[in-house]
Structure formats: structure tokens, C-alpha cells
N, C-alpha and C positions, 0 to 999 in steps of 0.2 A: 167127928171133927178131924181135921188134918190141914195140910197145906197143898197147894197146887204149884206145879212147875209150869212156868209160862215162858214163851219165846219173846224175842225182842218186839215183834209186831204187837202181841197182846199186851206187853208192858207199856208200850207207847200209847195204846188205846186206853189202858187203865189210867195212865197219867193224864191224858187229855180229857177223859170223861169224868174224872174226879174233881169236884170243885176245890179251889184253893183251901188249904188247911184240912182237906178231907182225907187225903192219902198220906199215910205215914211211910216214909222211905228210910230204910235202915241199911247202912254200909258197914259190913263186918270185916273189912280189910284192915290192915295196920294203919296207924295214924299218919305215917309219912305218905302212903299211897292216897289216903283220903285228902290230905293237904295238897297233893300234886294234881288232883282232879277228882270230881265226884258228880253224881247226878244232882242237878239243882234241887235244893230243898231236903237233901238227904242228911240224916243225922248219923254221925259216926258212933258206933257202940263197941265197947269192949267190956271185959269183965269188971272193970272199975266203974263203969257208967250204967251197967245193965239194970241193977235194982232201982236206981233213980228213974230210968226210963219206964220200967214196969209200973212204978207207982204213979207216974204222971200220964201215961199213955191211955188212950181210949180203945179198949179191945173191940168196940163196936165199929171202928173205922177200919177200912182195908189197910193192910200192911204189906209192903213190897220189900223183900230182903235181897241184897246182892253182895257178892264177894268178887274175887278176881275172875274166876272162870265158871262159876255156878255150882261148885261142889260143896264148899263150906257153907254156903247160904242155905242149902237144903237142910242141914242139921239145925241151923239157927231157925229156919222157918218152922220146922217140926217142933222145936222148943217153944216158940211163940204160940203155935197152935195149941200145945199142951197147956199153956198159961191162959187160954181162953180167948185168943184172938181168932174170931170166926172166919175172917177173910184174909188168909195169909198166903202170900205168893213168893216163890223163889225164882229169880231171873236166870234162866238157862243161858250159859255163855258168860254170865257175869258182866262186870264193867268193861271187860275186854271187847264185848260186842255192843256196848251201848253207843248208839248213834242217833241222837234225836233229829227230827226233821230240820232242814235248813231254815225253816220259818220260825223256829224258836229263838 
């Protein structure tokens, strides 16, 4: 078990291919950055909300984790994989590279 690092193209495919409410998207940036902009449907997590998320989340559903540039999310993705999330992904380049298609 572990996590996979994925590029923007693969992340967009994952978002498009996963039915609504199927993909769990986690933003591990600070609250101000999240408030300024985030991937649609993403949940902001920090140390104060982590345990609540773990209790409510479905480890059987895919989990996409992102941060600013893709470094901090790797540690978070590894942690989620250790907690039993079987399909865990870290977005390379982070939110800085997030550019959904214009049709969204």
C-alpha cells in the first residue's frame, strides 16, 4: 500500500472519471489560501480537523491530496495511505498548477 504521485493531466482524468461524491479531494494548504481559491469540492484539512475527517471518510474511495507546489501533499498522501486509503494520490505541482478545462 502507498500513494501515487500524479500530474495535472492524470488528476483531471481522475476528477472527470469519478462520479460525484466518489472522489475525496483534500487541500492541506493554510486556511487563507484555501479561502482564496481551491479545487471545486475540496475539503480543507489541518491538524484540528484531521481526526474528524478520518472518522467520517470512506477509505474505499479514491483520495486526491494537494498543497501549494506538490511537496507537502506527498507526506499527507503517505499518511492517508498508512491509514488504509487504498487509492491515494498526490498532485505534482500542487494548486499552483491546477487548471481545469475551460468547459468546467
